[in-house]
C-alpha positions in Angstrom: 29.6 99.0 206.0 33.3 98.1 205.3 36.2 100.3 204.2 36.2 101.1 201.1 38.9 102.3 198.5 38.0 105.4 196.2 39.5 107.2 193.4 41.2 110.3 194.5 41.2 114.3 192.5 44.5 113.2 191.5 43.8 109.8 189.9 45.2 107.6 192.7 43.6 106.0 195.5 42.6 106.3 199.2 41.1 104.1 201.9 38.2 105.8 203.8 37.8 103.5 207.2 34.6 102.0 208.4 34.1 104.4 210.8 34.4 107.3 208.9 31.9 105.7 206.4 29.4 104.7 209.1 29.4 108.5 210.4 28.9 110.1 207.1 26.3 107.9 206.1 24.4 108.8 209.6 24.8 112.1 208.6 22.3 112.1 205.3 19.1 112.6 205.1 19.0 111.2 201.6 20.3 107.8 201.0 24.0 106.6 200.5 24.2 103.7 198.5 27.1 101.2 197.3 28.0 98.8 195.0 25.3 96.2 196.2 22.7 97.8 197.3 19.9 97.4 195.4 19.0 100.8 193.9 22.9 101.3 193.3 22.8 99.9 189.5 19.7 102.5 188.9 21.3 105.6 190.2 24.3 105.4 188.4 22.4 104.8 184.9 22.1 107.8 183.3 20.5 108.6 179.7 23.4 107.8 177.6 23.8 104.1 178.7 26.6 103.4 177.2 28.4 104.8 179.9 29.1 102.3 182.2 31.0 104.1 185.4 30.6 102.7 189.1 31.3 105.6 191.7 32.6 103.9 195.3 29.4 106.7 196.6 26.3 107.6 195.6 24.9 110.4 197.9 21.2 111.0 196.9 20.8 114.6 198.3 17.0 115.5 199.2 18.3 119.0 200.4 21.2 121.5 200.7 22.4 120.1 203.9 22.8 116.8 202.5 25.2 118.7 199.4 26.9 120.1 201.8 27.7 117.2 204.0 28.9 115.4 200.7 31.1 118.2 199.2 32.8 118.5 203.0 33.1 114.6 203.0 34.6 114.5 199.6 37.3 116.9 200.1 38.5 116.1 203.5 39.4 112.8 201.8 40.3 114.2 198.4 38.1 112.4 196.5 37.2 112.5 193.1 33.5 113.9 192.8 30.8 113.8 190.1 27.7 115.5 190.2 24.1 114.2 188.9 21.1 116.5 188.1 19.1 115.4 185.4 22.2 113.1 183.4 21.3 114.0 180.3 25.0 114.8 179.6 25.9 112.6 176.3 29.5 112.2 177.7 28.6 111.2 181.1 30.1 113.4 182.9 27.0 113.0 185.5 29.0 109.7 187.0 32.5 108.9 187.9 34.5 106.0 188.5 35.5 105.2 192.1 35.0 108.3 193.3 31.8 109.7 194.8 28.9 111.3 192.8 26.5 113.7 194.2 23.0 112.4 192.9 20.8 115.8 192.9 17.9 113.9 190.7 15.1 113.6 193.9 16.0 117.7 194.3 13.4 118.6 191.5 10.6 120.8 193.3 9.2 123.5 191.1 7.5 126.5 192.8 6.1 129.3 191.0 5.3 132.9 192.4 2.7 133.3 189.5 2.4 137.4 190.5 6.1 137.6 190.3 7.0 135.8 187.4 9.2 133.6 189.2 10.0 130.0 189.6 12.6 128.5 191.8 13.7 125.2 190.6 15.2 122.1 192.5 18.5 121.0 190.1 17.2 117.8 189.6 14.2 118.8 187.4 14.1 118.2 183.9 12.6 120.7 181.6 9.4 118.8 181.5 8.9 119.0 185.1 9.6 123.0 184.5 6.7 123.1 182.0 4.1 121.3 183.3 4.0 123.7 186.1 4.5 126.8 184.1 1.9 125.9 181.2 -0.6 125.6 183.9 -0.4 129.1 184.2 0.3 130.2 180.9 3.9 131.0 181.6 7.2 130.4 180.3 10.8 129.5 181.1 13.5 129.9 177.9 15.0 126.2 178.2 16.2 123.8 175.7 14.8 121.3 173.0 14.0 117.9 174.9 11.6 117.3 177.6 14.3 115.0 179.6 17.1 117.3 179.6 18.3 118.4 183.1 17.4 122.2 184.2 20.7 122.3 185.5 23.2 121.1 182.9 21.2 123.4 180.2 21.2 126.2 182.5 25.1 126.4 183.5 25.6 125.5 180.1 23.8 128.5 178.6 20.3 126.9 177.4 19.9 127.4 173.7 16.2 126.0 172.5 12.8 126.9 170.9 12.1 130.2 172.1 15.0 131.7 172.4 15.4 134.7 169.8 11.9 135.8 171.6 13.2 135.1 175.0 17.0 135.0 175.6 18.9 132.0 176.5 18.3 130.2 179.8 20.8 132.2 181.5 19.3 135.4 180.3 16.4 134.6 182.4 18.7 133.0 185.6 17.9 135.5 188.6 19.3 134.1 191.1 21.2 130.7 192.5 21.9 129.0 195.6 25.8 127.4 195.1 27.6 124.9 197.7 31.4 125.9 197.1 34.1 123.7 197.2 34.4 124.4 201.1 31.5 123.8 201.9 29.7 127.1 202.1 26.3 127.6 200.9 26.2 131.2 198.6 23.6 132.8 197.0 24.4 133.9 193.7 22.7 136.8 191.9 23.7 140.6 190.5 23.7 141.9 193.4 25.3 139.1 195.4 28.5 137.2 194.8 28.2 139.0 191.4 31.7 137.3 190.4 29.9 133.7 191.0 27.3 134.5 189.3 29.0 135.6 186.4 30.5 132.5 185.6 27.6 130.3 186.6 25.9 131.9 183.7 27.0 129.5 180.6 30.9 128.8 182.2 29.6 125.0 182.8 29.3 122.9 186.5 33.2 123.8 188.0 32.2 126.1 190.1 30.0 124.8 192.9 26.9 122.2 193.2 23.9 124.4 193.0 21.1 123.4 194.8 18.4 125.6 193.6 18.0 128.3 190.6 15.8 131.4 190.3 14.4 132.0 187.0 12.3 134.9 185.2 9.2 133.5 183.6 7.0 135.0 180.7 3.6 134.9 179.2 3.7 132.3 176.5 1.9 129.1 175.3 0.1 126.8 175.2 0.9 125.7 171.9 4.2 126.3 169.9 4.9 125.4 166.3 8.2 123.6 165.6 9.7 121.3 162.9 12.7 120.1 161.4 13.6 120.6 157.6 16.7 118.3 155.9 18.7 119.1 153.5 21.3 117.7 152.0 24.9 118.4 153.2 25.9 119.3 149.6 23.5 122.1 149.8 25.2 123.8 153.0 26.6 127.0 151.5 23.5 127.9 149.5 21.1 126.8 152.8 23.7 128.9 154.8 23.2 131.6 152.5 19.2 132.2 152.5 19.2 130.9 156.1 21.2 134.2 156.7 19.1 136.4 154.5 15.7 134.9 156.2 16.6 135.9 159.7 18.3 139.3 159.2 14.2 139.9 158.7 12.5 137.1 160.6 10.5 138.5 163.8 12.0 137.4 167.0 9.1 134.5 167.6 11.2 132.7 165.1 13.6 130.7 166.7 15.8 128.8 163.6 19.3 126.9 163.9 21.3 125.1 161.2 22.3 121.3 162.4 25.6 120.5 159.9 26.1 117.0 159.8 
Protein backbone atom coordinates (compact mmCIF):
# COMPACT_ATOMS: atom_id res chain seq x y z
CA UNK A 1 0.00 0.00 0.00
CA UNK A 2 1.41 3.38 -1.05
CA UNK A 3 1.14 6.73 0.72
CA UNK A 4 -2.30 8.27 0.19
CA UNK A 5 -3.84 11.73 0.18
CA UNK A 6 -7.05 12.16 2.20
CA UNK A 7 -9.66 14.85 2.75
CA UNK A 8 -9.52 16.29 6.26
CA UNK A 9 -12.28 17.41 8.60
CA UNK A 10 -11.55 21.00 7.61
CA UNK A 11 -11.88 20.21 3.90
CA UNK A 12 -8.15 20.33 3.22
CA UNK A 13 -5.76 17.54 2.27
CA UNK A 14 -3.35 15.43 4.28
CA UNK A 15 -1.00 12.60 3.37
CA UNK A 16 -0.80 9.36 5.33
CA UNK A 17 2.40 7.44 4.79
CA UNK A 18 2.46 3.86 3.51
CA UNK A 19 3.81 2.43 6.77
CA UNK A 20 0.95 3.94 8.79
CA UNK A 21 -1.62 2.66 6.30
CA UNK A 22 -0.14 -0.82 6.36
CA UNK A 23 -0.04 -0.88 10.15
CA UNK A 24 -3.67 0.20 10.32
CA UNK A 25 -4.80 -2.33 7.72
CA UNK A 26 -3.20 -5.25 9.55
CA UNK A 27 -5.11 -4.36 12.75
CA UNK A 28 -8.53 -4.68 11.07
CA UNK A 29 -10.30 -8.05 11.22
CA UNK A 30 -12.51 -7.05 8.32
CA UNK A 31 -11.32 -5.58 5.03
CA UNK A 32 -9.71 -2.26 4.15
CA UNK A 33 -10.42 -1.15 0.58
CA UNK A 34 -9.00 1.61 -1.58
CA UNK A 35 -9.70 2.64 -5.15
CA UNK A 36 -8.55 -0.08 -7.53
CA UNK A 37 -9.47 -2.96 -5.21
CA UNK A 38 -11.98 -5.40 -6.69
CA UNK A 39 -14.66 -4.80 -4.03
CA UNK A 40 -14.20 -1.02 -3.80
CA UNK A 41 -16.91 0.10 -6.23
CA UNK A 42 -19.50 -2.25 -4.78
CA UNK A 43 -18.72 -1.08 -1.25
CA UNK A 44 -19.15 2.60 -2.13
CA UNK A 45 -22.43 2.06 -4.01
CA UNK A 46 -25.54 2.79 -1.97
CA UNK A 47 -29.31 2.71 -2.51
CA UNK A 48 -29.32 6.14 -4.17
CA UNK A 49 -27.15 5.24 -7.15
CA UNK A 50 -26.86 8.90 -8.22
CA UNK A 51 -24.46 9.44 -5.31
CA UNK A 52 -21.00 8.93 -6.81
CA UNK A 53 -18.45 9.63 -4.09
CA UNK A 54 -15.05 8.02 -3.71
CA UNK A 55 -13.71 7.53 -0.19
CA UNK A 56 -9.95 7.36 0.27
CA UNK A 57 -10.39 4.22 2.36
CA UNK A 58 -13.37 2.00 3.10
CA UNK A 59 -13.11 0.01 6.32
CA UNK A 60 -15.50 -2.95 6.15
CA UNK A 61 -15.91 -3.67 9.86
CA UNK A 62 -16.89 -7.03 11.33
CA UNK A 63 -17.03 -5.98 14.99
CA UNK A 64 -16.76 -3.16 17.50
CA UNK A 65 -12.97 -3.50 17.68
CA UNK A 66 -12.71 -2.65 13.97
CA UNK A 67 -14.90 0.41 14.51
CA UNK A 68 -12.75 1.58 17.42
CA UNK A 69 -9.58 1.25 15.37
CA UNK A 70 -11.13 3.06 12.40
CA UNK A 71 -12.33 5.93 14.59
CA UNK A 72 -8.93 6.23 16.27
CA UNK A 73 -7.11 6.22 12.92
CA UNK A 74 -9.41 8.89 11.53
CA UNK A 75 -9.08 11.06 14.64
CA UNK A 76 -5.29 10.78 14.79
CA UNK A 77 -5.04 11.86 11.14
CA UNK A 78 -7.98 14.32 11.26
CA UNK A 79 -9.71 12.55 8.38
CA UNK A 80 -13.19 13.26 7.12
CA UNK A 81 -15.40 10.34 8.18
CA UNK A 82 -18.67 8.89 6.94
CA UNK A 83 -20.55 5.89 8.34
CA UNK A 84 -22.59 3.42 6.33
CA UNK A 85 -25.24 1.27 7.98
CA UNK A 86 -27.83 0.08 5.47
CA UNK A 87 -26.84 2.72 2.91
CA UNK A 88 -30.44 3.82 2.34
CA UNK A 89 -30.08 7.54 3.11
CA UNK A 90 -31.23 9.48 0.04
CA UNK A 91 -28.71 12.28 0.57
CA UNK A 92 -25.89 9.76 0.48
CA UNK A 93 -24.36 10.75 3.81
CA UNK A 94 -23.00 7.20 4.15
CA UNK A 95 -20.27 7.96 1.61
CA UNK A 96 -17.64 10.70 1.71
CA UNK A 97 -15.26 12.00 -0.94
CA UNK A 98 -11.62 11.40 -0.12
CA UNK A 99 -12.11 10.56 3.54
CA UNK A 100 -12.53 7.37 5.54
CA UNK A 101 -15.80 5.47 5.20
CA UNK A 102 -16.71 3.14 8.06
CA UNK A 103 -18.83 0.39 6.50
CA UNK A 104 -21.02 -1.49 8.99
CA UNK A 105 -23.01 -3.49 6.43
CA UNK A 106 -21.37 -6.79 7.43
CA UNK A 107 -22.48 -6.32 11.05
CA UNK A 108 -26.08 -7.39 10.48
CA UNK A 109 -26.74 -10.07 13.07
CA UNK A 110 -30.16 -10.26 14.75
CA UNK A 111 -30.33 -12.13 18.07
CA UNK A 112 -33.55 -12.64 20.02
CA UNK A 113 -34.56 -13.44 23.56
CA UNK A 114 -38.11 -14.54 22.85
CA UNK A 115 -39.13 -14.94 26.49
CA UNK A 116 -37.89 -11.47 27.41
CA UNK A 117 -39.12 -9.99 24.11
CA UNK A 118 -35.77 -8.43 23.35
CA UNK A 119 -33.74 -8.17 20.15
CA UNK A 120 -30.07 -7.30 19.74
CA UNK A 121 -29.48 -5.96 16.25
CA UNK A 122 -26.26 -5.17 14.41
CA UNK A 123 -25.93 -1.72 12.80
CA UNK A 124 -25.73 -3.13 9.28
CA UNK A 125 -29.08 -4.94 9.47
CA UNK A 126 -32.01 -3.91 7.30
CA UNK A 127 -35.66 -3.90 8.32
CA UNK A 128 -36.09 -7.12 6.34
CA UNK A 129 -33.32 -8.79 8.37
CA UNK A 130 -35.11 -7.86 11.59
CA UNK A 131 -38.61 -8.83 10.44
CA UNK A 132 -37.51 -12.27 9.20
CA UNK A 133 -36.23 -13.15 12.65
CA UNK A 134 -38.91 -11.57 14.82
CA UNK A 135 -41.90 -12.77 12.80
CA UNK A 136 -40.73 -16.36 13.07
CA UNK A 137 -41.81 -16.06 16.72
CA UNK A 138 -44.88 -13.86 16.22
CA UNK A 139 -42.99 -10.79 17.42
CA UNK A 140 -42.44 -7.38 15.90
CA UNK A 141 -40.31 -4.31 16.37
CA UNK A 142 -41.80 -0.98 15.26
CA UNK A 143 -39.72 0.05 12.28
CA UNK A 144 -40.26 1.87 9.00
CA UNK A 145 -41.95 1.27 5.68
CA UNK A 146 -39.33 0.02 3.23
CA UNK A 147 -37.71 -3.35 3.92
CA UNK A 148 -34.38 -2.23 2.43
CA UNK A 149 -34.00 0.60 4.95
CA UNK A 150 -31.14 0.18 7.42
CA UNK A 151 -31.98 -0.11 11.10
CA UNK A 152 -29.25 2.35 12.13
CA UNK A 153 -30.36 5.38 10.15
CA UNK A 154 -34.02 4.70 10.87
CA UNK A 155 -33.47 4.45 14.63
CA UNK A 156 -31.12 7.40 14.97
CA UNK A 157 -33.59 9.52 13.02
CA UNK A 158 -36.66 8.48 15.04
CA UNK A 159 -38.32 5.69 13.07
CA UNK A 160 -41.90 6.07 11.86
CA UNK A 161 -43.77 3.20 10.22
CA UNK A 162 -46.85 1.06 9.78
CA UNK A 163 -47.46 0.27 13.46
CA UNK A 164 -46.31 3.51 15.07
CA UNK A 165 -49.66 4.44 16.62
CA UNK A 166 -49.88 1.04 18.29
CA UNK A 167 -46.31 0.67 19.55
CA UNK A 168 -44.64 4.06 19.14
CA UNK A 169 -41.62 5.16 17.15
CA UNK A 170 -38.60 2.92 16.74
CA UNK A 171 -36.76 5.03 19.33
CA UNK A 172 -39.58 4.47 21.83
CA UNK A 173 -38.63 0.79 21.74
CA UNK A 174 -34.87 1.26 21.97
CA UNK A 175 -33.62 -0.14 25.28
CA UNK A 176 -29.89 0.43 24.86
CA UNK A 177 -27.12 0.99 22.34
CA UNK A 178 -23.40 0.28 22.24
CA UNK A 179 -21.62 3.35 20.88
CA UNK A 180 -18.05 4.12 19.85
CA UNK A 181 -17.48 7.80 20.58
CA UNK A 182 -15.00 10.13 18.88
CA UNK A 183 -12.34 9.40 21.49
CA UNK A 184 -12.45 5.70 20.61
CA UNK A 185 -14.31 4.55 23.73
CA UNK A 186 -17.04 1.91 23.57
CA UNK A 187 -19.94 3.01 25.78
CA UNK A 188 -23.30 1.52 26.67
CA UNK A 189 -26.10 4.07 26.45
CA UNK A 190 -29.45 3.48 28.16
CA UNK A 191 -31.82 5.12 30.61
CA UNK A 192 -29.38 4.27 33.42
CA UNK A 193 -25.98 4.29 31.66
CA UNK A 194 -24.80 7.46 29.93
CA UNK A 195 -28.40 8.74 29.81
CA UNK A 196 -27.48 12.02 28.07
CA UNK A 197 -25.95 10.08 25.18
CA UNK A 198 -28.97 7.79 25.10
CA UNK A 199 -31.27 10.82 24.89
CA UNK A 200 -29.25 12.20 21.97
CA UNK A 201 -29.20 8.91 20.07
CA UNK A 202 -32.97 8.56 20.23
CA UNK A 203 -33.78 10.67 17.19
CA UNK A 204 -30.84 13.08 17.26
CA UNK A 205 -29.14 11.65 14.18
CA UNK A 206 -25.85 9.88 13.67
CA UNK A 207 -23.45 12.57 14.87
CA UNK A 208 -22.82 11.43 18.44
CA UNK A 209 -20.82 8.28 17.74
CA UNK A 210 -20.88 5.04 15.77
CA UNK A 211 -23.47 2.59 17.10
CA UNK A 212 -22.21 -1.00 17.02
CA UNK A 213 -25.30 -2.70 18.52
CA UNK A 214 -28.92 -1.89 19.34
CA UNK A 215 -31.18 -3.50 21.94
CA UNK A 216 -34.92 -3.25 21.25
CA UNK A 217 -38.16 -4.15 22.97
CA UNK A 218 -40.40 -6.51 20.96
CA UNK A 219 -44.18 -6.94 20.84
CA UNK A 220 -46.58 -9.70 19.85
CA UNK A 221 -47.99 -8.88 16.42
CA UNK A 222 -48.60 -10.24 12.94
CA UNK A 223 -47.96 -12.09 10.80
CA UNK A 224 -50.22 -10.05 8.49
CA UNK A 225 -50.74 -6.29 8.38
CA UNK A 226 -53.14 -4.56 6.01
CA UNK A 227 -51.58 -1.49 4.42
CA UNK A 228 -52.35 0.64 1.40
CA UNK A 229 -52.13 3.95 -0.39
CA UNK A 230 -54.92 6.37 -1.26
CA UNK A 231 -53.99 9.20 -3.63
CA UNK A 232 -55.93 12.48 -3.64
CA UNK A 233 -55.35 15.48 -5.91
CA UNK A 234 -53.34 18.27 -4.31
CA UNK A 235 -56.23 20.65 -4.90
CA UNK A 236 -58.21 18.70 -2.29
CA UNK A 237 -55.51 19.07 0.39
CA UNK A 238 -57.54 21.26 2.75
CA UNK A 239 -60.54 18.94 2.66
CA UNK A 240 -58.43 15.80 3.00
CA UNK A 241 -56.48 17.14 5.98
CA UNK A 242 -59.66 18.13 7.80
CA UNK A 243 -61.15 14.67 7.27
CA UNK A 244 -57.84 13.07 8.27
CA UNK A 245 -57.83 14.95 11.56
CA UNK A 246 -61.45 14.04 12.23
CA UNK A 247 -60.87 10.35 11.46
CA UNK A 248 -57.83 10.01 13.71
CA UNK A 249 -59.62 11.55 16.69
CA UNK A 250 -61.61 8.34 17.07
CA UNK A 251 -59.44 5.82 15.20
CA UNK A 252 -58.10 2.86 17.21
CA UNK A 253 -54.38 2.65 17.91
CA UNK A 254 -54.17 -0.24 15.47
CA UNK A 255 -54.68 2.22 12.61
CA UNK A 256 -51.59 4.16 11.60
CA UNK A 257 -52.27 6.79 8.97
CA UNK A 258 -50.36 9.75 7.58
CA UNK A 259 -50.64 12.27 4.79
CA UNK A 260 -47.90 12.83 2.21
CA UNK A 261 -48.05 16.16 0.36
CA UNK A 262 -46.39 16.38 -3.07
